[in-house]
C-alpha positions as CSV (number, residue, x, y, z in Angstrom):
1,X,35.6,91.4,171.4
2,X,38.9,90.9,170.3
3,X,39.2,87.6,172.5
4,X,36.2,86.2,170.7
5,X,37.3,87.5,167.2
6,X,40.3,85.4,167.8
7,X,38.8,82.2,169.1
8,X,36.5,82.2,166.0
9,X,39.7,83.2,163.5
10,X,41.5,80.1,165.0
11,X,38.4,77.5,165.0
12,X,37.8,78.7,161.2
13,X,39.8,75.9,159.8
14,X,38.1,73.2,161.9
15,X,34.7,74.3,161.0
16,X,35.6,74.4,157.4
17,X,37.0,70.9,157.5
18,X,33.7,69.5,159.3
19,X,31.8,71.3,156.4
20,X,33.7,70.0,153.4
21,X,31.7,68.8,150.9
22,X,34.3,66.1,150.2
23,X,37.7,64.9,151.3
24,X,40.6,62.4,149.8
25,X,41.7,60.3,152.4
26,X,44.8,57.9,151.9
27,X,44.1,54.0,153.3
28,X,47.9,53.7,153.7
29,X,48.1,56.8,156.3
30,X,44.5,57.2,157.4
31,X,44.9,61.1,156.5
32,X,43.5,63.5,154.0
33,X,45.4,63.9,150.9
34,X,45.4,66.6,148.1
35,X,43.9,65.5,144.6
36,X,47.4,65.4,143.4
37,X,48.1,62.2,145.7
38,X,45.3,60.4,143.7
39,X,46.6,61.3,140.6
40,X,50.2,60.5,141.2
41,X,48.8,57.0,142.7
42,X,47.0,56.5,139.3
43,X,49.2,57.4,136.8
44,X,51.9,54.3,138.2
45,X,49.3,51.7,137.5
46,X,47.9,49.9,134.7
47,X,44.1,49.9,136.0
48,X,42.5,52.9,138.0
49,X,38.8,51.4,139.9
50,X,36.6,54.0,140.7
51,X,33.9,52.9,142.8
52,X,31.2,55.2,143.1
53,X,27.3,55.7,144.2
54,X,25.7,56.0,141.1
55,X,23.8,59.4,142.4
56,X,26.9,60.7,143.8
57,X,28.0,64.2,142.0
58,X,30.7,64.5,143.8
59,X,32.0,61.2,142.3
60,X,30.9,61.9,138.9
61,X,32.6,65.4,139.2
62,X,36.3,63.7,140.5
63,X,35.5,61.1,137.7
64,X,36.2,63.5,135.2
65,X,38.6,65.3,137.0
66,X,40.8,62.3,137.1
67,X,40.1,61.4,133.3
68,X,41.3,65.0,132.4
69,X,44.5,64.7,134.4
70,X,45.5,61.1,133.5
71,X,44.9,61.5,130.0
72,X,44.8,65.2,128.7
73,X,46.6,64.7,125.2
74,X,47.0,60.4,125.6
75,X,43.5,59.3,124.0
76,X,46.2,56.0,122.6
77,X,47.2,55.0,125.8
78,X,44.3,55.3,128.4
79,X,40.7,53.8,127.9
80,X,37.4,54.5,129.6
81,X,35.8,51.4,131.2
82,X,32.5,51.6,132.1
83,X,30.4,49.2,134.2
84,X,27.3,51.4,132.6
85,X,27.5,50.2,129.0
86,X,27.3,46.3,128.3
87,X,29.6,44.1,126.0
88,X,27.3,43.9,123.2
89,X,26.5,47.6,122.6
90,X,30.3,48.0,121.7
91,X,29.9,48.8,117.9
92,X,27.2,51.7,118.4
93,X,30.0,53.1,121.0
94,X,32.6,53.0,118.7
95,X,30.4,54.2,116.1
96,X,29.5,57.5,118.1
97,X,33.1,57.9,119.0
98,X,33.9,57.6,115.3
99,X,31.2,60.5,114.3
100,X,28.8,57.6,112.6
101,X,25.9,58.0,114.8
102,X,24.7,60.8,116.6
103,X,24.3,61.5,120.1
104,X,20.9,60.7,120.3
105,X,21.0,57.5,118.3
106,X,24.2,56.6,120.5
107,X,22.3,57.0,124.0
108,X,19.2,54.9,122.8
109,X,21.0,52.1,121.1
110,X,23.5,51.5,123.5
111,X,20.8,51.5,126.4
112,X,22.7,54.5,128.3
113,X,21.1,54.5,131.7
114,X,18.7,57.1,132.8
115,X,21.2,59.3,134.9
116,X,23.2,59.4,131.5
117,X,23.0,62.9,130.4
118,X,24.2,64.5,134.1
119,X,26.7,61.5,135.5
120,X,28.1,59.7,132.2
121,X,27.6,62.1,129.3
122,X,30.7,64.1,130.6
123,X,33.0,61.1,130.7
124,X,32.1,60.1,127.5
125,X,32.3,62.9,125.9
126,X,35.8,64.1,127.0
127,X,37.1,60.6,126.0
128,X,35.5,61.5,122.4
129,X,37.5,64.8,122.2
130,X,40.7,63.4,122.6
131,X,40.4,60.2,120.4
132,X,40.1,57.7,123.7
133,X,38.5,54.3,123.4
134,X,35.1,54.4,125.2
135,X,34.6,50.2,126.4
136,X,31.4,49.0,127.6
137,X,32.3,46.2,130.3
138,X,29.4,44.8,131.9
139,X,27.8,41.9,130.6
140,X,24.5,41.8,129.0
141,X,21.7,42.4,131.2
142,X,19.9,39.2,130.2
143,X,22.6,37.1,130.7
144,X,23.0,38.3,134.1
145,X,19.2,37.1,134.8
146,X,19.7,34.0,133.3
147,X,22.0,33.3,135.8
148,X,19.8,34.3,138.7
149,X,16.9,31.9,137.4
150,X,18.9,29.2,136.5
151,X,22.6,29.4,137.4
152,X,26.1,29.5,135.7
153,X,25.0,26.1,134.1
154,X,22.7,27.7,131.8
155,X,25.3,30.1,129.8
156,X,26.6,26.5,128.3
157,X,23.5,26.4,126.2
158,X,23.8,29.7,124.8
159,X,25.0,30.2,121.2
160,X,28.8,30.9,120.1
161,X,27.4,34.5,119.2
162,X,26.1,35.0,122.5
163,X,29.0,33.7,124.2
164,X,31.1,36.0,122.4
165,X,30.1,38.8,124.5
166,X,30.8,36.9,127.8
167,X,34.3,35.6,129.2
168,X,35.4,32.3,128.7
169,X,33.0,29.3,130.5
170,X,33.1,28.3,133.0
171,X,32.5,31.2,135.3
172,X,35.1,31.0,138.2
173,X,33.3,31.9,141.3
174,X,34.1,31.7,144.6
175,X,31.0,31.6,147.4
176,X,33.0,32.1,150.2
177,X,34.2,35.6,149.3
178,X,32.9,38.1,152.0
179,X,31.4,40.3,149.0
180,X,29.2,37.5,147.9
181,X,28.2,36.4,150.7
182,X,27.2,39.9,152.1
183,X,24.8,40.1,149.2
184,X,22.9,36.9,150.4
185,X,22.8,37.8,153.7
186,X,21.5,41.2,152.7
187,X,18.9,39.6,150.9
188,X,17.6,37.6,153.8
189,X,18.1,34.8,151.8
190,X,15.7,35.9,148.7
191,X,17.1,35.1,145.6
192,X,19.5,31.9,146.9
193,X,22.9,30.8,145.8
194,X,22.1,32.4,142.3
195,X,22.0,36.2,143.5
196,X,25.1,36.5,144.2
197,X,26.6,34.1,141.0
198,X,24.5,36.8,138.7
199,X,26.4,39.7,140.3
200,X,30.0,37.5,140.1
201,X,29.3,37.2,136.3
202,X,29.1,40.8,135.9
203,X,32.5,41.2,137.8
204,X,33.9,38.3,135.8
205,X,32.8,40.4,132.7
206,X,34.0,43.5,133.6
207,X,37.5,41.8,134.5
208,X,37.7,39.9,131.3
209,X,37.1,42.9,129.3
210,X,39.5,45.0,131.5
211,X,42.1,42.1,130.6
212,X,41.2,42.3,127.0
213,X,42.2,46.0,127.1
214,X,45.1,45.5,128.9
215,X,46.4,42.8,126.5
216,X,46.1,45.6,123.8
217,X,48.5,47.8,125.4
218,X,46.0,50.1,127.0
219,X,45.7,51.8,130.8
220,X,42.5,52.1,132.0
221,X,40.2,54.1,134.1
222,X,37.3,52.1,135.1
223,X,34.4,53.3,136.7
224,X,31.7,50.9,138.4
225,X,29.5,50.6,141.4
226,X,31.7,50.5,144.5
227,X,30.5,47.4,145.5
228,X,31.8,45.9,142.6
229,X,35.7,46.8,143.5
230,X,35.7,47.3,147.1
231,X,37.7,45.2,149.6
232,X,39.6,44.3,146.5
233,X,37.2,41.6,145.3
234,X,34.5,41.4,142.9
235,X,36.3,42.9,139.4
236,X,39.6,42.8,141.2
237,X,39.3,39.6,142.2
238,X,38.8,38.2,138.7
239,X,41.0,41.0,137.0
240,X,44.3,39.3,139.2
241,X,42.8,35.7,137.8
242,X,42.4,37.2,134.2
243,X,45.8,39.5,134.2
244,X,48.1,37.9,137.0
245,X,50.5,41.2,138.5
246,X,48.2,43.9,137.0
247,X,49.4,47.1,139.2
248,X,46.2,49.0,139.9
249,X,44.7,51.4,142.4
250,X,41.0,51.4,143.9
251,X,39.1,54.6,144.7
252,X,35.7,54.1,146.7
253,X,33.1,57.2,147.4
254,X,31.6,57.0,150.9
255,X,28.9,58.8,152.1
256,X,29.3,60.6,155.5
257,X,30.6,58.5,158.4
258,X,34.2,57.4,159.4
259,X,36.1,56.5,156.4
260,X,36.7,52.7,155.8
261,X,40.0,52.2,154.9
262,X,39.9,48.4,154.4
263,X,37.9,49.7,151.1
264,X,40.1,50.6,149.0
265,X,43.3,52.7,148.6
266,X,41.4,55.9,148.6
267,X,38.5,56.9,149.8
268,X,36.5,59.8,148.6
269,X,34.5,60.7,151.8
270,X,31.4,62.5,150.7
271,X,29.7,64.6,153.2
272,X,26.3,63.2,153.7
273,X,24.0,66.2,153.4
274,X,25.1,66.2,149.5
275,X,22.6,66.8,146.8
276,X,22.0,63.2,145.2
277,X,21.7,63.6,141.3
278,X,18.7,60.9,141.3
């Protein structure tokens, strides 16, 4: 019996590791690291991309945790950039942060996502509590739909007021980037060349939005779907063109499997059986 107890005791750390809800993995070393290492790396750069699966509660928990760690009392230095809000909704975002409109009005008029209450409201509320800027970085969806239907050239016909919500035209685009080629392959050819273009417009707009924050002296924690920054493509590719030399750290959240060290600087590995938020 004593021998069996010793075997179980020695095996306990391994069993606990196998059953861990999450692990932080450094792509540089390929090993597990503490959350403090992620915070330390993030604190040394200008932009942190936190790529998520939109239904991953572990990712949302750590986004808030990282936000609090980076800017507990420095709201004027750090900004929270969010894919979940579009550039034409910035006025109502600012009105809510300033206390001009209430939360119900803000979430309705800003077109908050269906899972906003559980997944993104805590981020916005924390930012509001410390006076931090929150910026909707994504393209208005009607323009992404327009590109999907007619290509980039259709944007040229938009009125000046509409173009104010977009990066300067024409939009730079490299159809040979693996991420965009992968979108086309995954769709089995449906949507044609315009499908990855509509994705690229989102990436370009988010990169442009982040660039504007940088030029205003802010550092940015940006929350986005992992496919927008995985492999140092997407938004990262556009931001490098927008503000060359920007110092960045990328994070991607991954459900199960072997951590893909090519995706980002840090991998937030999540147990495949973790409950989803929606």
